[in-house]
C-alpha positions in Angstrom: 48.3 22.9 4.1 48.2 25.0 0.9 45.4 25.3 -1.6 46.8 22.4 -3.7 46.8 20.1 -0.7 43.1 21.0 0.0 42.1 20.4 -3.6 43.8 17.0 -3.7 42.2 16.1 -0.3 38.8 17.1 -1.7 39.3 15.1 -4.8 40.4 12.0 -2.8 37.4 12.3 -0.5 35.0 12.7 -3.5 36.4 9.7 -5.2 36.3 7.5 -2.1 32.8 8.5 -0.9 31.1 9.1 -4.2 33.2 7.6 -7.0 33.8 4.2 -5.5 30.1 3.5 -4.8 29.1 4.7 -8.2 31.7 2.5 -9.9 30.7 -0.4 -7.8 27.0 0.1 -8.6 27.5 0.4 -12.3 30.0 -2.4 -12.6 27.9 -4.8 -10.6 24.5 -3.8 -12.0 25.4 -3.8 -15.7 28.4 -6.2 -15.7 26.8 -9.0 -13.9 23.6 -8.9 -16.1 25.6 -9.8 -19.2 28.5 -11.7 -17.7 27.0 -15.2 -18.1 25.5 -14.5 -21.6 28.9 -13.2 -22.8 30.8 -16.3 -21.6 28.1 -18.6 -23.0 28.5 -17.0 -26.4 32.3 -17.2 -26.1 32.0 -21.0 -25.4 29.6 -21.5 -28.3 26.3 -21.7 -26.4 23.0 -19.9 -27.1 20.3 -20.1 -29.7 21.6 -19.7 -33.3 20.1 -17.3 -35.7 20.8 -14.6 -38.2 21.4 -10.9 -37.4 20.6 -8.3 -40.1 22.1 -4.9 -39.5 19.5 -2.1 -40.0 21.5 0.8 -38.6 25.0 1.8 -37.6 26.0 4.1 -34.7 29.7 5.2 -34.9 31.7 6.8 -32.2 35.3 8.0 -32.2 36.9 4.6 -32.2 34.3 2.0 -33.3 30.8 1.4 -34.7 27.9 -0.5 -33.3 25.3 -2.2 -35.4 21.6 -2.4 -34.5 19.1 -4.6 -36.2 16.9 -7.7 -36.1 17.9 -11.2 -35.0 15.9 -14.1 -36.3 16.0 -17.9 -35.6 15.3 -20.7 -38.0 11.8 -21.1 -36.6 10.9 -17.5 -37.2 11.1 -16.0 -33.7 12.8 -12.6 -33.7 14.3 -9.9 -31.5 14.1 -6.4 -32.9 16.3 -3.4 -32.3 19.2 -5.4 -30.8 22.9 -4.7 -30.9 25.4 -7.1 -32.4 28.3 -7.8 -30.1 31.6 -9.0 -31.5 30.7 -8.0 -35.0 33.1 -8.9 -37.8 35.2 -6.2 -39.4 33.4 -6.6 -42.7 30.0 -5.7 -41.1 27.9 -3.1 -42.9 24.3 -2.0 -42.8 22.1 -4.5 -44.7 24.5 -7.3 -44.2 23.4 -10.5 -42.4 25.7 -12.6 -40.2 25.3 -15.7 -38.0 24.7 -14.8 -34.4 23.6 -16.5 -31.1 21.2 -15.2 -28.5 22.4 -16.1 -25.0 20.0 -13.8 -23.1 22.1 -10.6 -23.0 20.0 -7.6 -22.2 20.4 -5.6 -25.4 21.9 -7.8 -28.0 23.2 -11.0 -29.6 26.7 -12.2 -30.3 28.3 -12.9 -33.7 29.5 -16.4 -34.0 32.8 -15.2 -35.4 33.8 -14.5 -31.8 35.4 -11.5 -30.1 36.5 -10.0 -26.9 33.2 -8.7 -25.4 33.4 -11.4 -22.8 36.7 -10.0 -21.6 35.4 -6.5 -21.5 32.3 -7.4 -19.5 34.4 -9.6 -17.1 36.8 -6.6 -16.6 33.8 -4.3 -16.0 32.3 -6.7 -13.4 35.7 -7.2 -11.7 36.1 -3.4 -11.5 32.7 -3.2 -9.8 33.6 -5.9 -7.3 37.0 -4.3 -6.5 35.3 -0.9 -6.0 32.7 -2.4 -3.7 35.3 -4.2 -1.6 37.4 -1.0 -1.5 34.4 1.1 -0.4 33.4 -1.4 2.3 37.0 -1.2 3.6 37.0 2.6 3.6 33.6 2.7 5.4 34.7 0.1 8.1 38.0 2.0 8.6 36.1 5.3 9.0 33.7 3.8 11.5 36.5 2.3 13.5 38.3 5.7 13.6 35.1 7.4 14.7 34.6 4.9 17.5 38.3 5.3 18.6 37.9 9.1 18.8 34.7 8.7 20.8 36.4 6.3 23.2 39.4 8.7 23.6 37.1 11.6 24.2 35.3 9.6 27.0 38.6 8.6 28.5 39.7 12.3 28.5 36.4 13.2 30.3 37.0 10.5 32.8 40.5 11.6 33.5 39.3 15.2 33.9 36.7 14.1 36.5 39.4 12.1 38.4 41.7 15.1 38.4 39.1 17.4 39.9 
């Protein structure tokens, strides 16, 4: 086996033993926390209120808006992110939003695809967890088979002498 084969083998082992559990943990930990709130917002559930954008954080492909969300009775959530913001969103603008219990934010009532993103993230975590369990079980079975074969070889050696 050449150096390229060893590198690929090392990468595969790293992904299986480190990458899969990390993907599973992140997907399950963060995805499942916001999965139900995202679907509730998608189906029109939650407490209605108004979100006012106080700041904007832009990355390479999109911007996120942070601000204050307030209900008609005056209760507020400060420093929350607005999910599914409309394209016309700007700092200082106010939009209708619902609070469904998401960890860090509220959802614009205009709708969007955040529920699909969170669902995909959660499913990736579940798939990684299942894959990792499969790999661990397979490795344990191989180890047990090798141990049994070694014991059989020792027994055959004793019989031969």
